[in-house]
N, C-alpha and C positions, 0 to 999 in steps of 0.2 A: 504494500500500499503506499502510495506517494505521500510523504510528509507535506504539511502546508509550508508555504513560503511567507515569510515575514520580512519587510524592508525596515531597517532601523536607520533612521536618519539622525545623526550625531551633531548636536550644535554647540556642545561645551557644557558649562556649569560646573558645579562641585563635583558631579560624578565623574568628570574628566581631570580633575585637579590633582596635583601633588604639591608638597611643600618645597618651596626654593629655598634652599639653605642660605643663600646670599641675603634675602630679603626677609627670611622668617615667616613667610606667609604663603597661602595657597594661590596658585595660578593654574590655568588650564594648560595641560601638557599631553595628556593621553589622547591617542587616535581612537577612532571607533573599534578597529581592530584589537588594540590593546586592552580596552575595556571589556570587549567580549570575550578576550582569552581568559577572564577571571570568572566567567559565568560557566561553571562546569556542567557537562552533560547536556547543554541546551540543544546541541546537534541532534539529540535523540528525539527531540520534540518538533523541531522545525528546521527548515532550510532558511538560512539568513543571508539577506543581502545587506552589506553595509554602504552607507553614503555619508562621507565627511562633509557635511553642509557648512559647518562653522566651528570655531574654537574660541568661543567667547564666554564671558560670565553673564549671568541673567540681566544685570542692570545695562549691559551694552546691547540688548536686542532692541531693534528698531522697527518701525512700521514697514519700512522698505523691505527688510529682512522677512518680516511676516508675510509679505505679499508674495515674496519669492518662494518662501516655504509653503504657503498655501498651494501654489501652482504646482510645485514639485510633488506635493502629497496627492493632488488630484490626478495628475499625470500617472502616478505610481499605482494609486487605487483602481485606475482604469485598465491596467494590465491584468489580463485574465488570470494569470497564474499567481497573483499577489492575494494572500489571504487577509492581511492587515498591515498597518503601518504603525511604528513606534518612533516617537521623536524624543530624544534626551534633550534636557533642558535645565537651566539654572533655576533654582527653587524661588528666587526673589521675584522673578516675574512669570512664574511657570503658570500660574492661574489665568493671568492675562493672556498670554500666548494660546493656552488651551481653549479659553472661552472665544478668542478671536476666530480660531479655526473651527470652533463649534458652530458659530454664527455664519461662517462663509463657506463651509463645506457641507454639501448635502449628498451623503452616500451611506449605503447600508453597510459596507466593510468598515471593521473597527478602526479607529485612530486612537492611539494610546500615548499620552505624555507622561514622561518619567523622570526623575532626578534622583538626588542624593543629598542627604544633611551632613555626611561626613566625607572628607576628601579621602583619597586612596593612601594617603601617608598615615592616617589616624587608625588607632585600634577600632575595630568594629565597623570598618567601612561597609556601608550598606548599599553601595551602587551596584554591586553584582547581584545581590538577592532581589533588589527592586526591578533590576532589568529582567531577571529570570520571572518575576511576577508578571511584568509587562508582557513578555512573551506568551505566558500562559493565558493572559487575558486576550491578546491579539488573535490567537488561534481559536479561542473558545466560540462555538456557535451561539452561546448565550450573550456575547457582546455584540452581535449583529444588530444593527438598526438603533443602537443606543448613543450614536453621536460620539463626540470626543470624550475620552475617560481619562482619568488622572490616577496612576497607580503607584503609590509608595507603602511601605511598611505592610505588605500584603493586603492592603484596602483598595477597593475600587470605588471612585467617586465620579460623579458627573462633573463635567467641565463648568456647567452653568451654576453649580452650587457650591463648589469647593472652594476653600480659601486657606491661606497659610496662617496659622494661628499662633505659632511659637517660633523664636529665632533658633532654637537648638533641637527640639524633641524630634525623634524619628517618627512619631505620629502627628507631625505638625499640620498635615493637610486634612481638614475636617469640614463636614457639611452640617448645617443646622438641622438636617433631617436624617442625618446618619449616612454611612456608605451605602452604595447600591449593593455591594456584597464584599467578599474576600477571596483571595487565593489559598486554598487548602489542598496541600498534596497535588499540586499542578493543576487543580480545577477551579474554575470560576464558580463559586457558590454564591447564588443571587439571592438577596434579601428582598429587594423591591424593585420595581420599575421606575422609569422617568415619567413624570406626569405630562410634560410638554416639551417641545423643542421650538426654536425660533430660527429663522433663516433670512439673511440679507444678502441678496445676489448683487453684488457690485465689486468692482475692481478699483473704485475710487474711494480714498478715505480722507475726510475732512480733518487736516491736522489741527486747526485752530478750535480746539476745544479744551477749556481749562477744567481743573478740579479744585474746589476751594471748601476747607472745612469750617464750619461754624464753631465758635467757642464763646464763652462767656463775655458780654459787653464788646463784641466784635462791631466794627463800623463797616462802611461801605467801600473803604479804599481799595481792597484787593478786587472786588467786583468791578468798581469803575475802571481801575488800572487795565483789568483784563478786557473790558469793552473797548477802552480807548486804544489798546494794542492790537484790535482786530479780531477778538475772539468771536466766532460764529456761534458757538455754544458754551454754556457753563453747566457744570455738575456741582451741586452745593450738597456736601454732607452735612444736613442739618441735624438739629438736636432732636433726640426722642422720636415723636411720631411725624416729624417734619416741620419743625419751628426753629424760627431765628430771632435774633435780637431786634428791637425797633430800629436800631441804627442801621443794621445790615439790610433791613427791608427796603430802606431807601435806595440801596445799590441794586437790589433785584428789580425795583421799579425802574430804575434808570436803563438796566439792561433790557427789559421788556419793550420800553419806549424805543431803544435802538434796534428792535428786531432780532435780538440775541435769544436763542433757545435756551431756556433755563429748566433744567431737571433738578428736582428735590429728591434726594435719598436720606437715609438716616445714617448717622455716625455709629449707631449701635450695631453690635455684632450680629444681630438677628432682628426679624420682625419687619413689617411693612410701614411705609409713611401712609397718612390718611388725613382727611380734612377734619380732624377732631376738635381742634381749637380755634376759637373765634377771636382772640385778643390780637393786638398789633403784632404782626410776625408770625401768628399762628398758621398752621396748614390751611385753614379755611380761607383766610385773607389771601395767602400765596396762590392758592389754586384759583380764587376769584381774579387774581391779577393776570393769570394766564400761564403760569409756570405748569410744567408737567410733573406729575407725581409719580416717582419711579419704582413704585411697589416695594418688594423686599431685596432689591439690589443694593449692593455696596458700591462706593464711589469709582474704584478702578474699572470695574466691569461695566458700570453705566457709562462711563467716559467712552470706552471702546464701542458700546452699542451706539451711542449718539455720533461718534466719528463715522461709523459705517452708515448709519441712518442718513446723516447729512450728506454723505458721498452718494447716496442713492437718490434722495429727494430733498427738496427744501419745503415741501408741503407740511405744514405744522401739524395738520390733522392725522396724516399718515404716520407721522413720528410719535404723536401722542397715543395712536392706537397701538403701535409697536411696544410702547412701555406699559399700556394698560392691558393689552390682551396677550397673555402669555404664549399662545400658539400661533400668533400673527407672523406672517412673512412678508417681506416686501423685496 
């Protein structure tokens, strides 16, 4: 019986790093082949194709590289003999890359994004075990149709839900709803399914979208500066259910008057924003002004969604619908 074929696209990150003795810190040094050589017995499960796409840390990922990566993944998914795709990535921006790919790739075959929290010079390097779990996920029929998945610490999470919650822990990637499943004895054990997926068909990304976090007694300066420097969209991580200070409200009013799309999400780790409060700066007043309420999204992912949405359309109602209706596609 022929083994499934998995294409692994290596982009760098901690999974590819060793400690440089001269500078006393970790940097990307390992090729895809070198990383794969530490994943023992993987050849018994799948035939592996290695593509060395980049050798960069997570913070060096760019929108241009994401667009290149998306095109490469789609081309490989369309090859008949490829069962699934794995992308290795730095964990600092892993959730953003995974979500970008989830929004822009519409395919039944699995795409799995994986990284490591410890570099290969450290005791307990987790890169090899994470990569093995990613291969087990990519070849599993149970992963078909679930969109982009994130696999670390033998847990399988949906790209749309997962976030990095700790700077150090091996189980740092968590979803507020729990993982979709786990890898146990080389098998993908599914706990639950994905309620919805969204798709934005575009090769154009609006870069002028800013992310601003609301804090106590914050005024309008950051918002005004963003607008005056040409922002087309602004994501505001508001307080609680989607509220800001009265001073910050004036900046939001200024942005709306300048036809800048403003999306409100919460700075809380979970829960959705809603028009619950009617005081100055409360969610009800913001909604009445014309801001878009961003549901249960967090800031970084909401920014990517708005960048893609504005690349596709300038129709405010279509963009509002995309943030309101979870299964909407444009």
